[in-house]
KEDRENKE-908943 format. One line per field, with one value per residue (C-alpha): residue in one letter; x, y, z; chain. Coordinates in steps of 0.25 Angstrom, whole numbers, plus 5000, padded with zeros to 4 digits. Layout:
# KEDRENKE-908943
res c(a / ...) .
px c(X / ...) .
py c(Y / ...) .
pz c(Z / ...) .
chain c(A / ...) .
//
This chain:
# KEDRENKE-908943
res c(m / v / p / i / p / q / a / p / s / a / k / g / p / i / p / f / g / a / h / q / t / w / h / r / v / t / g / r / l / h / a / g / r / p / p / v / v / v / v / h / g / g / p / g / s / t / h / d / y / l / l / a / l / t / s / l / a / d / e / g / w / p / v / v / h / y / d / q / i / g / n / g / g / s / t / h / l / p / d / r / g / a / d / f / w / t / v / d / l / f / l / a / e / l / d / n / l / l / r / h / l / g / i / a / g / d / y / v / l / f / g / h / s / w / g / g / m / l / s / a / a / h / a / a / r / r / p / p / g / l / r / g / l / v / i / a / n / s / p / a / s / m / p / l / w / r / e / q / m / e / v / l / r / a / e / l / p / p / e / v / d / a / v / l / r / r / h / e / a / a / g / t / t / d / s / e / e / y / y / t / a / l / r / v / f / y / d / r / h / v / c / r / v / v / p / w / p / r / d / y / a / a / t / f / m / e / i / y / n / d / s / t / v / y / a / t / m / n / g / p / t / e / f / h / v / t / g / t / l / r / d / w / s / v / e / d / l / l / p / d / i / a / v / p / t / l / l / l / s / g / r / h / d / e / a / t / p / a / t / v / r / p / y / q / d / r / i / p / g / a / r / w / t / v / f / e / e / s / s / h / v / p / h / l / e / e / p / e / r / f / h / a / v / m / a / e / f / l / g / g / l / e / a / p / e / g) .
px c(6234 / 6230 / 6234 / 6245 / 6240 / 6239 / 6248 / 6238 / 6236 / 6234 / 6235 / 6236 / 6229 / 6216 / 6209 / 6199 / 6196 / 6209 / 6214 / 6218 / 6213 / 6224 / 6219 / 6224 / 6218 / 6221 / 6218 / 6211 / 6199 / 6189 / 6193 / 6182 / 6178 / 6173 / 6183 / 6181 / 6185 / 6191 / 6186 / 6197 / 6193 / 6196 / 6192 / 6206 / 6213 / 6217 / 6218 / 6232 / 6222 / 6213 / 6223 / 6221 / 6208 / 6218 / 6215 / 6202 / 6209 / 6213 / 6198 / 6198 / 6191 / 6200 / 6204 / 6203 / 6209 / 6210 / 6215 / 6202 / 6207 / 6215 / 6222 / 6233 / 6238 / 6227 / 6227 / 6230 / 6222 / 6225 / 6220 / 6207 / 6195 / 6184 / 6176 / 6184 / 6184 / 6169 / 6163 / 6158 / 6175 / 6175 / 6164 / 6168 / 6182 / 6177 / 6168 / 6180 / 6188 / 6178 / 6176 / 6191 / 6194 / 6181 / 6176 / 6163 / 6154 / 6159 / 6167 / 6165 / 6168 / 6175 / 6174 / 6180 / 6178 / 6176 / 6178 / 6165 / 6157 / 6162 / 6158 / 6144 / 6141 / 6147 / 6138 / 6126 / 6125 / 6125 / 6135 / 6132 / 6146 / 6146 / 6145 / 6148 / 6151 / 6161 / 6158 / 6170 / 6172 / 6164 / 6154 / 6142 / 6141 / 6151 / 6143 / 6141 / 6156 / 6159 / 6149 / 6155 / 6170 / 6167 / 6161 / 6175 / 6183 / 6175 / 6181 / 6195 / 6204 / 6200 / 6213 / 6215 / 6200 / 6205 / 6218 / 6210 / 6200 / 6210 / 6218 / 6204 / 6200 / 6212 / 6215 / 6227 / 6224 / 6237 / 6245 / 6252 / 6245 / 6231 / 6236 / 6240 / 6227 / 6219 / 6227 / 6221 / 6207 / 6214 / 6219 / 6204 / 6195 / 6204 / 6213 / 6216 / 6229 / 6241 / 6251 / 6243 / 6243 / 6251 / 6240 / 6232 / 6245 / 6247 / 6234 / 6235 / 6246 / 6240 / 6229 / 6241 / 6249 / 6236 / 6224 / 6216 / 6203 / 6204 / 6204 / 6195 / 6183 / 6185 / 6193 / 6207 / 6203 / 6192 / 6186 / 6186 / 6178 / 6178 / 6178 / 6168 / 6164 / 6160 / 6144 / 6145 / 6136 / 6132 / 6121 / 6110 / 6116 / 6118 / 6103 / 6108 / 6119 / 6115 / 6127 / 6133 / 6136 / 6148 / 6151 / 6165 / 6167 / 6178 / 6173 / 6181 / 6179 / 6179 / 6168 / 6157 / 6146 / 6138 / 6143 / 6143 / 6129 / 6122 / 6129 / 6122 / 6108 / 6107 / 6115 / 6106 / 6112 / 6124 / 6133 / 6142 / 6154 / 6163 / 6177 / 6179 / 6193 / 6194 / 6191 / 6192 / 6200 / 6196 / 6204 / 6215 / 6212 / 6205 / 6210 / 6207 / 6192 / 6190 / 6196 / 6186 / 6173 / 6176 / 6180 / 6166 / 6159 / 6165 / 6160 / 6146 / 6146 / 6148 / 6137 / 6126 / 6113 / 6102) .
py c(5794 / 5783 / 5770 / 5761 / 5750 / 5737 / 5725 / 5714 / 5702 / 5696 / 5702 / 5699 / 5696 / 5688 / 5684 / 5690 / 5683 / 5683 / 5695 / 5698 / 5707 / 5711 / 5714 / 5715 / 5710 / 5717 / 5707 / 5696 / 5690 / 5681 / 5686 / 5692 / 5706 / 5707 / 5713 / 5725 / 5725 / 5738 / 5742 / 5754 / 5765 / 5770 / 5762 / 5759 / 5762 / 5752 / 5747 / 5757 / 5768 / 5760 / 5752 / 5760 / 5753 / 5741 / 5748 / 5742 / 5728 / 5734 / 5733 / 5719 / 5722 / 5715 / 5724 / 5720 / 5729 / 5725 / 5732 / 5732 / 5725 / 5733 / 5741 / 5739 / 5725 / 5719 / 5715 / 5727 / 5728 / 5740 / 5734 / 5733 / 5741 / 5748 / 5737 / 5729 / 5738 / 5737 / 5739 / 5725 / 5721 / 5727 / 5721 / 5708 / 5710 / 5713 / 5701 / 5692 / 5697 / 5696 / 5682 / 5679 / 5683 / 5675 / 5688 / 5690 / 5686 / 5697 / 5710 / 5725 / 5733 / 5747 / 5753 / 5766 / 5776 / 5767 / 5755 / 5763 / 5761 / 5748 / 5742 / 5748 / 5741 / 5728 / 5730 / 5732 / 5719 / 5715 / 5705 / 5697 / 5698 / 5713 / 5718 / 5734 / 5745 / 5756 / 5765 / 5776 / 5789 / 5784 / 5789 / 5782 / 5787 / 5792 / 5801 / 5808 / 5807 / 5814 / 5824 / 5827 / 5827 / 5839 / 5846 / 5843 / 5846 / 5860 / 5863 / 5861 / 5873 / 5876 / 5876 / 5861 / 5857 / 5864 / 5856 / 5843 / 5845 / 5850 / 5836 / 5828 / 5835 / 5833 / 5817 / 5821 / 5817 / 5809 / 5823 / 5827 / 5841 / 5833 / 5824 / 5836 / 5844 / 5829 / 5829 / 5842 / 5834 / 5822 / 5829 / 5837 / 5824 / 5810 / 5812 / 5824 / 5817 / 5824 / 5817 / 5805 / 5793 / 5780 / 5772 / 5783 / 5786 / 5771 / 5769 / 5782 / 5778 / 5763 / 5771 / 5778 / 5767 / 5760 / 5768 / 5757 / 5755 / 5770 / 5776 / 5765 / 5767 / 5780 / 5789 / 5798 / 5804 / 5805 / 5817 / 5813 / 5800 / 5795 / 5781 / 5769 / 5773 / 5786 / 5783 / 5772 / 5773 / 5765 / 5772 / 5762 / 5750 / 5757 / 5753 / 5738 / 5740 / 5733 / 5734 / 5745 / 5755 / 5766 / 5778 / 5785 / 5799 / 5811 / 5825 / 5829 / 5816 / 5817 / 5808 / 5818 / 5816 / 5817 / 5805 / 5796 / 5801 / 5789 / 5781 / 5786 / 5787 / 5773 / 5764 / 5760 / 5765 / 5769 / 5778 / 5790 / 5795 / 5807 / 5809 / 5824 / 5825 / 5816 / 5816 / 5801 / 5793 / 5795 / 5782 / 5790 / 5804 / 5801 / 5788 / 5786 / 5792 / 5783 / 5770 / 5774 / 5775 / 5762 / 5755 / 5760 / 5755 / 5742 / 5740 / 5743 / 5731 / 5721 / 5728 / 5719 / 5722 / 5727) .
pz c(4904 / 4892 / 4899 / 4893 / 4884 / 4893 / 4886 / 4878 / 4884 / 4869 / 4856 / 4841 / 4828 / 4827 / 4813 / 4807 / 4794 / 4786 / 4794 / 4809 / 4819 / 4830 / 4844 / 4858 / 4872 / 4885 / 4897 / 4896 / 4890 / 4895 / 4909 / 4914 / 4908 / 4894 / 4884 / 4879 / 4864 / 4858 / 4844 / 4838 / 4829 / 4816 / 4808 / 4805 / 4820 / 4830 / 4843 / 4847 / 4852 / 4861 / 4869 / 4882 / 4883 / 4888 / 4902 / 4902 / 4905 / 4919 / 4921 / 4917 / 4904 / 4892 / 4881 / 4866 / 4855 / 4840 / 4829 / 4818 / 4805 / 4795 / 4807 / 4818 / 4820 / 4811 / 4798 / 4789 / 4775 / 4767 / 4754 / 4758 / 4753 / 4759 / 4758 / 4767 / 4778 / 4785 / 4798 / 4797 / 4796 / 4808 / 4815 / 4811 / 4816 / 4829 / 4829 / 4825 / 4836 / 4848 / 4844 / 4843 / 4856 / 4861 / 4866 / 4858 / 4871 / 4880 / 4877 / 4876 / 4864 / 4865 / 4850 / 4848 / 4835 / 4824 / 4835 / 4842 / 4829 / 4826 / 4839 / 4838 / 4826 / 4833 / 4847 / 4838 / 4833 / 4848 / 4850 / 4862 / 4868 / 4868 / 4882 / 4881 / 4869 / 4871 / 4858 / 4860 / 4852 / 4840 / 4832 / 4828 / 4814 / 4804 / 4798 / 4811 / 4812 / 4798 / 4803 / 4817 / 4811 / 4803 / 4816 / 4821 / 4810 / 4811 / 4824 / 4819 / 4815 / 4802 / 4796 / 4802 / 4796 / 4782 / 4782 / 4783 / 4774 / 4763 / 4764 / 4765 / 4753 / 4746 / 4750 / 4758 / 4772 / 4774 / 4773 / 4786 / 4786 / 4787 / 4797 / 4806 / 4803 / 4807 / 4822 / 4825 / 4824 / 4830 / 4843 / 4844 / 4843 / 4841 / 4853 / 4860 / 4868 / 4862 / 4859 / 4855 / 4864 / 4858 / 4856 / 4848 / 4840 / 4837 / 4831 / 4822 / 4816 / 4815 / 4806 / 4798 / 4795 / 4788 / 4787 / 4778 / 4786 / 4792 / 4778 / 4772 / 4783 / 4789 / 4779 / 4782 / 4795 / 4807 / 4801 / 4785 / 4785 / 4770 / 4773 / 4773 / 4787 / 4783 / 4785 / 4794 / 4807 / 4819 / 4823 / 4818 / 4825 / 4839 / 4846 / 4844 / 4853 / 4866 / 4875 / 4886 / 4876 / 4881 / 4871 / 4874 / 4866 / 4869 / 4870 / 4859 / 4851 / 4836 / 4838 / 4844 / 4851 / 4839 / 4834 / 4846 / 4850 / 4842 / 4852 / 4864 / 4857 / 4850 / 4859 / 4870 / 4883 / 4879 / 4888 / 4882 / 4890 / 4884 / 4887 / 4889 / 4886 / 4875 / 4860 / 4854 / 4861 / 4876 / 4880 / 4877 / 4881 / 4894 / 4897 / 4912 / 4910 / 4898 / 4906 / 4917 / 4908 / 4900 / 4913 / 4921 / 4907 / 4906 / 4922 / 4919 / 4909 / 4921 / 4929 / 4932 / 4924 / 4931) .
chain c(A / A / A / A / A / A / A / A / A / A / A / A / A / A / A / A / A / A / A / A / A / A / A / A / A / A / A / A / A / A / A / A / A / A / A / A / A / A / A / A / A / A / A / A / A / A / A / A / A / A / A / A / A / A / A / A / A / A / A / A / A / A / A / A / A / A / A / A / A / A / A / A / A / A / A / A / A / A / A / A / A / A / A / A / A / A / A / A / A / A / A / A / A / A / A / A / A / A / A / A / A / A / A / A / A / A / A / A / A / A / A / A / A / A / A / A / A / A / A / A / A / A / A / A / A / A / A / A / A / A / A / A / A / A / A / A / A / A / A / A / A / A / A / A / A / A / A / A / A / A / A / A / A / A / A / A / A / A / A / A / A / A / A / A / A / A / A / A / A / A / A / A / A / A / A / A / A / A / A / A / A / A / A / A / A / A / A / A / A / A / A / A / A / A / A / A / A / A / A / A / A / A / A / A / A / A / A / A / A / A / A / A / A / A / A / A / A / A / A / A / A / A / A / A / A / A / A / A / A / A / A / A / A / A / A / A / A / A / A / A / A / A / A / A / A / A / A / A / A / A / A / A / A / A / A / A / A / A / A / A / A / A / A / A / A / A / A / A / A / A / A / A / A / A / A / A / A / A / A / A / A / A / A / A / A / A / A / A / A / A / A / A / A / A / A / A / A / A / A / A / A / A / A / A / A / A) .
//
């Protein structure tokens, strides 16, 4: 059963240049264990679908969620063009969040999907306060991701894929028929819990209400990637990551093993856990096991060296 999100101990906007980043904290910062900073996916998603991670506060690990700029409670900028929405923008926003909360000297990162790639790029800079890294359901390379989308699409019923491709060719991916066909893919490879959990549905509606970032950087859907990130990869950065790293993925994940493997191969000492009954959101599909795996990894960060 998906845990009910805990109430925040603090929340609200923080300044990010001329804009604002909305955040929430569960538990007490600076009270012992380092906080787990949660970097959501998309790009263009929100923190909502990851609220189950607030359960880590029960183990004494404060949890920081935030909405990346352009999304959710943070500043929306629907008129900004592709040159504004860059990886460097979101890396700078993460750095700003850590400084503002006073946790840049002691924290753990949890990055999901696009957030995993972003967190890997952050970790590769070897920030001195980073204690550990979790890369969840994340490709290491968008070219690999696009290749694997073709593999997964080939496994869809032929009539479903035909509908998807017809609308993609016509530029009518906002049609109801396209969305209905899209759900077949989502229910197999993104979230296998039916009906969708409330937190996941909330994020999906946020993207629908303002798709500026998602459409610009990704494209219309998970597997029709036409945006500015279509050729982005963090593979060459991975050997520079020097903190304990946990990789998570689902057996039915749209982030297939081929897209995750570069993390395993290139990050020194990385560990990889596969959730057998999950797709892209094991924290919602196998919440009890997910919590146990996370608690074990975090506990290991406290183990003495030697």
